[in-house]
C-alpha positions in Angstrom: 0.0 0.0 0.0 1.0 3.5 -0.5 -0.4 6.5 1.4 2.0 8.7 -0.5 -0.5 10.3 -2.8 -3.0 11.2 -0.1 -1.9 14.8 0.2 -1.9 15.2 -3.5 -5.5 13.9 -3.7 -6.6 16.2 -1.0 -5.0 19.2 -2.7 -6.6 18.3 -6.1 -10.0 17.9 -4.5 -9.8 21.2 -2.7 -8.6 22.9 -5.9 -11.5 21.4 -7.9 -14.1 22.5 -5.4 -12.8 26.0 -5.0 -12.6 26.4 -8.8 -16.2 25.2 -9.4 -18.4 28.3 -10.2 -21.7 26.6 -9.5 -20.6 25.5 -6.0 -19.0 28.9 -5.2 -22.2 30.6 -6.2 -24.0 28.6 -3.5 -21.5 29.0 -0.7 -19.9 32.4 -1.6 -16.4 30.9 -1.6 -16.8 29.3 1.9 -14.9 26.1 1.1 -12.3 25.1 3.7 -9.6 22.6 4.1 -9.3 23.7 7.8 -12.0 25.8 9.5 -11.0 29.4 10.1 -11.0 31.0 13.5 -13.9 33.1 14.5 -17.5 33.0 13.3 -18.4 30.9 10.3 -20.6 31.8 7.4 -24.2 30.5 7.4 -23.3 27.9 4.9 -19.9 26.4 4.2 -18.1 23.3 2.9 -15.2 21.6 4.6 -12.9 18.7 3.8 -13.1 16.0 6.4 -11.9 12.6 7.4 -10.3 10.0 5.1 -9.8 6.3 5.2 -7.3 4.5 2.9 -7.1 0.9 2.1 -4.4 -1.0 0.2 -4.9 -1.7 -3.5 -1.4 -2.6 -4.6 -0.5 -5.4 -6.9 2.5 -6.6 -8.9 2.2 -3.6 -11.2 2.6 -1.0 -8.5 1.5 0.7 -5.3 -1.9 2.2 -4.8 -4.9 2.7 -2.5 -8.6 3.3 -2.3 -9.3 6.5 -0.5 -12.7 7.2 1.1 -12.9 10.9 2.0 -15.6 13.1 3.4 -16.7 16.5 2.1 -19.2 18.1 4.5 -21.9 20.8 4.0 -22.9 22.7 7.1 -25.7 25.3 7.1 -27.8 27.3 9.5 -30.8 27.2 7.0 -34.0 25.6 8.2 -34.6 22.2 6.6 -32.2 20.3 4.3 -33.1 21.8 0.9 -30.3 24.4 0.8 -27.7 21.9 2.1 -28.8 19.3 -0.5 -28.4 21.8 -3.3 -24.8 22.4 -2.2 -24.2 18.7 -1.8 -25.4 18.1 -5.4 -23.0 20.8 -6.7 -20.1 19.1 -4.8 -21.1 15.7 -6.3 -21.3 17.2 -9.8 -17.9 18.8 -9.4 -16.1 15.6 -8.1 -17.7 12.5 -9.7 -15.4 11.3 -12.5 -13.5 14.5 -12.3 -10.2 14.4 -14.2 -8.1 15.5 -11.3 -4.4 16.1 -11.9 -2.4 15.0 -8.9 1.1 16.3 -8.0 1.9 12.7 -7.0 0.3 9.6 -8.3 -2.5 9.1 -10.8 -6.2 9.1 -10.2 -7.9 6.0 -11.7 -11.5 6.7 -10.5 -13.5 9.1 -8.3 -17.0 8.2 -7.4 -19.7 9.0 -4.9 -19.9 6.4 -2.2 -22.6 7.5 0.3 -24.0 10.4 2.2 -25.6 11.2 5.6 -27.8 14.2 6.3 -28.4 15.0 10.0 -29.1 17.8 12.5 -26.1 19.0 14.5 -26.0 20.0 18.2 -29.2 21.6 19.3 -30.8 21.1 15.9 -30.0 24.6 14.6 -27.4 23.4 12.1 -27.9 20.9 9.3 -25.0 18.8 8.0 -24.5 16.5 5.1 -21.4 14.4 5.0 -20.7 13.2 1.4 -18.3 10.3 1.1 -16.4 9.8 -2.1 -14.2 6.9 -3.1 -11.0 7.5 -5.1 -8.6 4.9 -6.5 -5.1 6.4 -6.7 -2.0 4.7 -8.1 1.2 6.0 -6.5 3.7 6.7 -9.2 6.4 8.3 -7.1 
């Protein structure tokens, strides 16, 4: 297994999301790799946890990466959050991401979970994507 291309995958995903005009129109550029200090906007997107699993063979090193992209909003109901989630999915599924290390073989939607946060004032959707990365270092 190689976890070597993980940072490159994260950087490419972040770049893809921040460059997507449809998504940025919905969240006014509030897309974070790490949450900023202070108050947060009423709707934002953040990169979250990742799990990686070996997918190496005789031809080389690689891994399946399952990573989370979250939508958090103060809006009542889930409609606004689901619009943002759809834009994230549209931006990432089968995206031809160029990695600074390794090669992306596939990028697909895996699953999602919509839930209320804390006292119920926040809505959150965690989208999990599955990427196959061959490490070519």
